[in-house]
N, C-alpha and C positions, 0 to 999 in steps of 0.2 A: 583452563578448564575445557575438557573434552569429554562429552558424554555420548553414549549409544543406547538410547531408551527404547525399549521394545513396546509398540503400540498394539492394542486390540481394536478391531474394527468393531464397532457397536451394530453394524449391520452385516449380514450373512456375506455380502460383497460389498465392492467399493469402486468408484469410478475416478481414476487419477486424472490430472490436469490433461488436458488435450487441446489441439490447435486445428483450424482449419486446414485442410491440404496437407497436414502434418500427421495429425492423429496423436496416439500417445507415445511417449519417449520410453521405447522397450529396446533392451540390448541383451544379448547373451552374455552371460557372466564367464570370463574366460577360465575362472578356476574351476567352476562347478558344471558348466554347460547349461544351466538353468536360466530362465528369464530374469532380468532385473527390469522393474519400471520404477520412473520417477513419479512419485505420487503428488509431491509439491515441491516447487523448485525453491532455491536460496531466495530469490526476490519475492516470491509470494509468501513465504514463511516470515520474512521481514515486515511484510504488510499486515500478517495477522500479529506479529509481536507489537508492532506500533499501535494496533487497534486496541490493546489491552489497556492503553493510557488514556483513551478518548472516553468523555463521559457524553459527550454530544459534539457535533462539528465545531472545531475551534475551542473547545474546552477540555481542559484535563479533569481526571478522576479525583474525588475528594482526597486530601493528603499529598497531592503532589503540587499545591500551589506556590512551592518554591523552585519549580523546574522552569527555566526559561525557554521560549519559544516565540515564534513570530506568527501572528495571527493577521488574517486577511479577509476583509468583508468586500464582495464584489456586487455591484448593483447593475443590473442589464438595463438596456434602453427603455423597457417597459416597468420600470421601477421595482422589479423584484430582486431581493438581495439573499446572498448565500454567504456562508462563512466557512473558512478552512483555515488550515495552519501548516507550518513546516512539519508538523507531526504526521500530516495526511497527504499532503501533495506529492506527487512523483518528483523525484530528485530532491526532495525535502528543501533545506534552506538553498539549494541550488536550482531551484524551480525557476522556470522562465518568468513565473508572476513576480518573482522577488528580484532577478536579476537582469530582466529586459524592460519592463514597464517604464515608459519614460517619466511617470509621475514618482517613481521612487529612485530617481536618479541620485539624491543626496544619500540615501542609505546605501546603494550601490557603490558609490565613491568611497564611503566610511568603510564599508566591508572589504572592498579591494585594498584600501590603504592598511587596515588592520592585518590583512593576510600578507602584505609586504612586510610590514614592521614587526609584527608578533609571530607570524607562521601561520598555517592554515588550521593547524589543531587548535591553538588559542583563540584565533578569531572565530572559528565555527562555535567553539565551545561557549564563547561569550553569549551568543544568541541563541543556540539550540545544542545542547550537548547530545541529544537523541540523533541529530544528523551526523555528528562526528562518530557515533557508535556504529551507524550503518554506512558509512561512507558517503563522500559526496564529491563532485566533479563540477567545478564552476566554470563550464565550457562557454556560457553565454554571458559570464560576466567580463565587461571590456577591460583592456589593459593588463591581464595577466597571463604570463607564461605558462602554457599548458603543462610544463614541468612542476609548476608549484601550485597549480589550480585543483589538484585533485588529492584525494587521501582514500585508502582503499577500507572496505568495511571491516570492523573489529569483531563483530558477531555474525557468525554463518551458521545456518542451519538448514537442513532439508530433509524430507520424508522420503524414504526409498522403500520398495517392496522387493523382497528375494524369493526366488522360486515362484514367480508369478505366472498365472494362467488366465487367458482371456476367455469370456463367455459372451458369445455374439448372438443377440436375439433383436426381435423387433415386435412391431405391434401397430395397431391403428387407434388414433385419437378419434372417438366417436362423438358426432355431433347430434345431441338429441333432438334438434329441430328437424333433421333430416334422416330419421330412422333407417331409411333404405340406403343410405350412403349418398343419394344423389341430389346434389345442390342445384336443382334445375332451375331455380329462381335468382340465383345469384349474379347472373348475367344482367338480370334488369337492375340491379344494384350498382354494379361497377364496371359494366362494359362486356361487349361480346368477346373480346379476346382474353379476360381472366378465366382462370380455373378456380375450382371451389377452393383447392388447396392453398392456392397463392393468396387468397384473401382470409384464409382462417376459418374457412366453412366446409361443412361436409364430413367426409372420413379423410383423416391425414395420417397416412403410413409414415413410420419412424423406424430407424435403425439404433439399437442400443447395445454398447459394449461395456460390459462390467468386468471385474478382476476378482480373483481369490489369489492368495499367497500364503507360502510357509511361514514367511515372517515378515513383519512391517517394523520398520525402524526409523526413529527420529535422530538424526546425528546432529551435535551442537559442537560448535568450537568457538570458544572466546580467547582471542589473541592476546593474552595477559603479557607476554613479553614484549609485543609493539606497544600495548599500553604505558608499560613501564619505561619505555623509551620516548614516549611522546614528549614535545617540549611545552609541556603544561606543568603546574605545581601538583605535588602529591593529592591535595584535597581533590582537584579535578579529576586524577586518575581514579580515585576511590569512587568518586560518582559514576564513572563509566562502568566500573566493575560492578557496582550495586544495582545501577539501572538494568544492564543487562540480566542479572540475577533475578531482578524484581519481575520483568516482562516475563521471563521463563516461567517464574513461578505461578504468575496469574494464568499464563495460557495453559499450564499442566493441572491447575487446579480445578479444571472443570473440562468436559469433553471438548475435543479439538475439533471443531466444526469447520472444516476446510471450505465445503461447498456442498451443495446438495448430493446425497449418495455418497459422502466421504466425510465420515466421522468417527473418531478414534478416541481411545482412552488410554493413557499411559499406565501400564502394569504396574510400575513401581517408580515413585518419585524420589530422586536423591535427597538426603536430609537438607543438603544447603539449599534446596528449592522448595522445601516442604513448609515454609512459614512466611507467606506473602506480607502479612502485617508486620512481622519482626523486620523483613528486609525493607519494608516502606518506611517503618520508624528510623532506621539507620540511615537510608537514603535522604530523609527529610532533613536529618542532623548534618550530613554532609553537603547537602544543598546550601543550608543555612551558613556552614562554615565558608563555603566558595564565595557567598554573597557578601559576607564579613571581609573576605579577602579582596573584594572587588574583582572577581574574575568573571562576574556577569556584566549585562549591559544595566544601564540606571534603572531601566523599567524591565521587570522580569517577562512581562509579555509586550514585546514590540508590536503595536498594532498599526495597520495601513487599511485604508478604504479607498476602492477604486470604482468610478462610475464609467461604465462602458458605452461608447456612442454608438449609433446605428451605422453601418457601414456607408461609404461614400456612394456605393452602387445603389444601395437601397434608398438613399437620400436623393439620388438623381432620379430614381423611378418615381418617389414620391411626389418630387417638384413636378416632374413631367405630368403626372396624373392631376394634379391640382391645376396645372396650366391648362390641360385639356379641359377640365371642368369648367373654367371661367369661360372659355371660347363657346362652350356648348350653351352656357346660360346666357350668352349675348345673342 
């Protein structure tokens, strides 16, 4: 599947991805001589696609209960817990949370052995088909040769603007507590060396750069040839094809909200991506087929819980403080 979908900005201008000290990714097109700007990268679009599957952290949307993934609950030293999963974490199933945490050693050994015995595609599919779709590199998993520890993404997409022109302007964020723009008493709050802008008070000037473009395009490529050559049974291949289409259909079904001041709508949606409910129904059937063929882990959701300890340095400081307090009491 290879698609080039025209997007319409829902605002008069848009702001592409940018980075500190780098700015926006702008290049002059060698064929037309006009500017081309990367609005959203392959990695970022992958994150947006995965987000379509999440109802809340660590939990999938209704109808996807048959999709395997790994869920993790982390409790910090203060007793606060957060839940996430291989559908959300950076590097997915290859996240350091799964591949380096000493408490998960048994899982790491089992995953490594399956990669060696069954191949990386079958082993990854067993625990998280989504990770196989977007590619993984088990660089932190001990005992694996780098040549067999990674598999490239099968679904690739990015948003690019053609004939782009930048509009640079600026302004001032006004502070209603200091209508004159003079935060004269801020120093009394934060110290003599602080400026109003540094503490978020007073009038704060800012620079803003937006773009317009002749055409904005979402390019999508699903490597169906590579899927057909994966060392997994046919039902697994069909799950990958359907999962890719289902996520794309969900993303296109509503405005594509990439970030503030960067919201688009597809002008046309291909027929194969126009029925998310139908795709979900087909996907659920194929997931059940894979489960009956024992292509998944025994538990569809492999769950782990970790409790983080306070750092040793903090522990030392706390112990020293306690000792000092005892001595003062004497």
